[in-house]
C-alpha positions as CSV (number, residue, x, y, z in Angstrom):
1,M,141.0,101.0,122.7
2,F,141.1,102.0,126.8
3,K,139.7,105.1,125.8
4,V,137.4,104.4,123.3
5,S,135.1,102.1,125.8
6,V,135.4,104.8,128.6
7,V,133.9,107.1,125.7
8,L,130.9,104.5,125.4
9,R,129.6,103.1,128.5
10,P,128.6,106.5,129.3
11,I,127.1,107.1,126.3
12,M,125.3,103.5,126.5
13,E,123.9,103.9,130.2
14,V,121.9,107.2,128.8
15,T,120.7,105.6,125.9
16,D,120.0,102.1,128.1
17,T,118.0,104.0,131.1
18,K,116.3,106.4,128.5
19,S,114.7,103.5,126.8
20,K,113.9,101.8,130.1
21,I,111.7,105.6,131.2
22,L,109.7,105.9,127.6
23,K,108.8,102.1,127.9
24,G,107.6,102.4,131.1
25,A,106.4,105.5,130.4
26,E,104.8,104.4,127.5
27,E,103.4,101.2,128.7
28,L,101.8,103.4,131.6
29,F,99.7,105.9,129.1
30,M,98.9,103.1,127.2
31,R,96.7,101.1,130.2
32,Y,95.5,104.4,131.5
33,G,95.9,107.2,129.5
34,I,98.5,110.1,130.1
35,R,96.6,112.9,132.3
36,S,96.1,109.6,134.7
37,V,99.3,109.0,135.0
38,S,101.9,111.5,137.4
39,M,106.0,111.5,137.2
40,D,105.9,109.2,140.6
41,N,103.3,106.7,139.6
42,I,106.1,106.3,136.1
43,S,108.9,106.5,138.6
44,S,107.3,103.5,140.6
45,H,106.6,102.0,137.4
46,I,110.3,101.5,136.2
47,G,111.9,101.2,139.7
48,A,114.2,104.2,139.1
49,S,113.6,108.3,141.7
50,K,111.9,110.9,140.5
51,K,115.6,113.3,140.3
52,T,116.6,109.8,137.8
53,L,113.6,110.9,135.5
54,Y,114.3,115.0,135.9
55,Q,117.4,114.4,134.8
56,Y,116.4,113.1,131.3
57,F,113.5,114.9,130.9
58,K,112.3,118.6,132.7
59,D,108.8,117.6,132.3
60,K,106.0,115.1,132.1
61,D,105.2,116.9,128.6
62,E,108.4,116.4,127.0
63,M,108.8,112.7,128.0
64,V,104.9,112.5,126.3
65,Y,106.6,114.3,123.3
66,S,109.3,111.4,123.4
67,V,107.2,108.5,123.9
68,A,105.1,109.7,120.7
69,E,107.7,110.1,118.8
70,A,109.6,106.4,119.5
71,H,105.7,105.2,119.1
72,I,105.4,106.4,115.6
73,T,109.3,105.1,115.0
74,R,108.0,102.3,115.4
75,D,104.8,102.5,113.9
76,I,106.5,103.2,110.5
77,A,108.6,101.0,110.5
78,D,106.0,98.3,111.5
79,M,104.0,99.6,108.2
80,N,107.0,99.9,105.6
81,A,107.6,95.9,106.8
82,V,103.9,94.9,106.2
83,A,103.8,96.9,102.8
84,S,107.4,94.9,101.2
85,K,105.4,91.5,102.8
86,A,102.2,92.2,100.8
87,K,101.2,90.6,97.7
88,D,98.6,93.2,96.7
89,A,96.9,96.2,97.8
90,I,94.3,94.2,99.6
91,E,97.2,92.4,101.3
92,E,98.3,95.1,102.5
93,I,94.9,97.0,104.1
94,V,94.0,93.6,105.8
95,M,97.3,93.3,107.8
96,M,98.0,97.0,108.4
97,S,94.4,96.4,109.9
98,S,95.7,93.7,111.7
99,C,98.5,95.3,113.5
100,L,95.9,98.4,114.4
101,R,94.0,96.2,116.1
102,E,96.6,94.3,118.2
103,N,98.3,98.1,119.0
104,L,95.0,99.0,120.2
105,R,93.7,96.0,121.9
106,N,95.5,97.2,125.7
107,M,94.7,101.0,124.0
108,N,93.3,103.3,126.5
109,P,91.3,104.7,124.2
110,S,91.6,108.7,126.7
111,L,95.2,108.8,125.0
112,L,94.0,110.2,121.6
113,F,91.8,112.8,123.7
114,D,94.7,113.7,126.1
115,L,97.5,114.5,123.7
116,Q,95.2,116.6,122.1
117,K,94.1,118.9,125.2
118,Y,96.8,119.2,127.3
119,H,100.2,117.8,125.4
120,H,100.0,120.6,122.3
121,Q,103.8,119.8,120.5
122,A,103.0,115.7,120.8
123,W,100.0,116.6,119.3
124,N,101.3,118.3,116.7
125,L,103.6,115.3,116.2
126,W,100.6,112.6,115.8
127,V,98.8,114.9,113.1
128,D,101.9,115.3,111.3
129,H,102.7,112.1,111.7
130,K,98.9,110.8,110.3
131,T,98.7,113.6,107.4
132,N,102.3,112.9,105.8
133,Y,102.6,109.3,106.6
134,I,99.4,107.2,107.1
135,K,97.7,109.2,104.9
136,K,100.0,109.0,101.6
137,R,100.2,105.1,102.8
138,I,96.7,104.9,101.8
139,E,96.5,106.4,98.9
140,R,99.4,104.6,97.4
141,S,97.5,101.5,99.1
142,I,94.1,102.8,97.1
143,D,95.8,103.4,94.1
144,Q,97.5,100.2,93.3
145,G,94.1,98.8,94.4
146,K,92.9,100.5,91.6
147,L,95.3,99.7,89.2
148,E,94.8,95.9,90.2
149,G,91.0,96.0,89.6
150,T,90.2,95.2,92.9
151,F,89.0,98.9,94.2
152,R,86.7,100.6,91.9
153,P,88.6,103.2,89.7
154,E,85.7,106.3,89.8
155,L,86.8,107.0,93.4
156,N,88.2,109.9,94.4
157,T,91.3,108.5,96.0
158,E,92.3,111.3,98.3
159,I,88.5,111.8,99.9
160,I,88.3,108.5,101.1
161,A,92.3,108.6,101.9
162,I,90.5,111.5,104.7
163,M,88.0,109.6,105.3
164,R,89.7,106.6,106.5
165,M,92.2,109.0,108.6
166,E,88.9,110.1,110.0
167,T,87.7,107.2,111.4
168,I,90.9,105.5,112.7
169,Q,90.3,108.6,114.9
170,I,86.7,109.3,115.9
171,A,87.0,106.1,116.9
172,F,89.1,107.1,120.3
173,D,86.5,109.8,121.3
174,P,84.5,109.1,124.9
175,A,81.4,110.7,123.6
176,L,80.9,108.8,121.1
177,Y,82.1,105.4,121.7
178,P,82.5,105.0,125.8
179,S,85.0,103.0,126.6
180,E,82.4,101.3,129.4
181,K,80.4,100.0,126.2
182,F,82.7,99.6,123.4
183,A,86.0,98.0,123.1
184,L,87.8,100.0,121.1
185,A,89.2,97.2,118.8
186,D,85.9,95.9,117.9
187,V,85.0,100.0,117.2
188,Q,88.1,100.0,114.9
189,M,87.2,96.8,113.0
190,Q,83.8,97.6,112.4
191,L,85.0,100.5,110.8
192,F,87.8,99.5,108.7
193,E,85.0,97.0,107.4
194,H,82.3,99.7,106.3
195,F,85.8,101.5,105.0
196,I,86.8,99.1,103.1
197,Y,83.8,97.0,101.2
198,G,82.8,100.2,100.1
199,L,86.5,100.6,98.4
200,F,86.2,96.9,96.6
201,T,84.8,95.8,92.9
202,E,83.2,92.4,92.8
203,K,87.0,90.8,92.4
204,G,88.2,92.8,95.4
205,K,85.8,91.5,97.4
206,K,86.3,88.0,97.1
207,L,90.0,88.5,97.3
208,Y,89.2,90.2,100.7
209,E,87.3,87.5,102.0
210,K,89.9,84.6,100.4
211,H,93.1,87.5,102.7
212,K,90.8,87.2,105.5
213,K,90.0,83.7,106.4
214,K,94.0,83.4,106.0
215,L,94.4,86.0,108.7
216,I,91.7,84.9,111.2
217,A,92.9,80.9,110.8
218,K,96.7,82.6,111.6
219,E,95.8,84.9,114.7
220,N,93.4,81.8,116.0
221,S,96.6,79.7,115.9
222,T,98.4,82.5,118.2
223,Q,96.3,82.8,121.0
224,L,96.1,79.0,121.4
């Protein structure tokens, strides 16, 4: 028994310290973007030396990759949880949109731009997630909505899913939506409503308005 505790303690310490670094780094990246955050900023933010950071990550690029990997893992878990609770395709999409807005509320719009330009491996991780998880999730929701009679049956599921993924991403482009003029969460909501209303049958539109009222009431009650 003594030997087991001796073996486990260092492993737990490594996990806790690494998690603390990743959490602190993600907080700064979300708030300020990636490029403007240095290893010095991260060490100061979490109250650890730079030497400690380099014990777990060889450089900032590796840290960014690990942060992206952890974020995507949580994102998948959150979306799977939403899908398991939703009673229909529209409720699923509404709940996912609410999660997206919440996640974006404090996100610096330059984050994806920084990822694409300066951290190629992490960017490829995001592209793979977008293509192999988000796209398939959207396609599943659209097909489900068609079967339920709330989405137009003539829609090409794959074309619409690709369009939706790209509209999520273009909201991060500072050339199109500069942060000093547009709030990221507002841009995403406008683009979402433009997308979702294009899917509806009359039945779907009525059901969406019903779900939307419930969600707004819930969000307002949690903010009080």
